[in-house]
N, C-alpha and C positions, 0 to 999 in steps of 0.2 A: 702317473703309472709308478706303483708303486714299485719299490725298490725289495730286491733280496740281497744280504750279503751270503757270499761266497769266498770260501779262503781258499789261498789257492800258494801250490809250494813251488817254488822256483828255483833251478840253479841260482847262484849267487847274479852271474857275469847274466844271465835272460834277464834276472830282476833290474838287473842296472841299467840293460838295454832298452827294457819297455819307460824305468822312470827318464829317461833319457829322451826315447820317441816322443814322451809324451810330454816334458819340457819343451823339447822344438817344436811341439805342435799348440803350444799351449793350453793344453789339456792337464786333467786330473788322469794318473793312470787308470782310476775306473774307468772314466770314461775313453781311455785311447782301447783298455783293451775291448771293450762293448763295441765301439766302432768294429775294432778287427772282428770280433765274435759274427759280428751283422753283416759286415761286409763277406766273408765267408761264409754265410747261410744264403745271402742273397745269389752268391756266383754259385754255389749249388743248387737253389730253385730256379735261376734261370739254365742252366744247362738241363735240368729236367724238362723242363717245360719246354726248349729248345728240341729233343729229342720226342718229347708225348707230340708237338706238334711236326716232327718226320714222320712220325708212325701213321697221323691221321694224313697228310698228305702221300703217302706210298699207299696204305691201307683201306682207307676212309671209302673206298666205295663197296672193298667187302666186308666191315666192320656194317656198312648200312645195309647190304644184302645179306648177313647174317644176321640180323636184328629185325629186319621187315618178316623172314624165312618163320 
């Protein structure tokens, strides 16, 4: 997959935390940040899908009836 360069400006202490966390995980800072972003988005996606499933479970019959009308 192609990579796009993104420049970030972080507080010095935050940048140090990122470097330390990446080193601890034996990752480059880029890989560490990429993993954090992916994990955050997956969490949001999972929450959205769970909410959508609740709507379908609770109102699926009503939605079907409206579509059939």
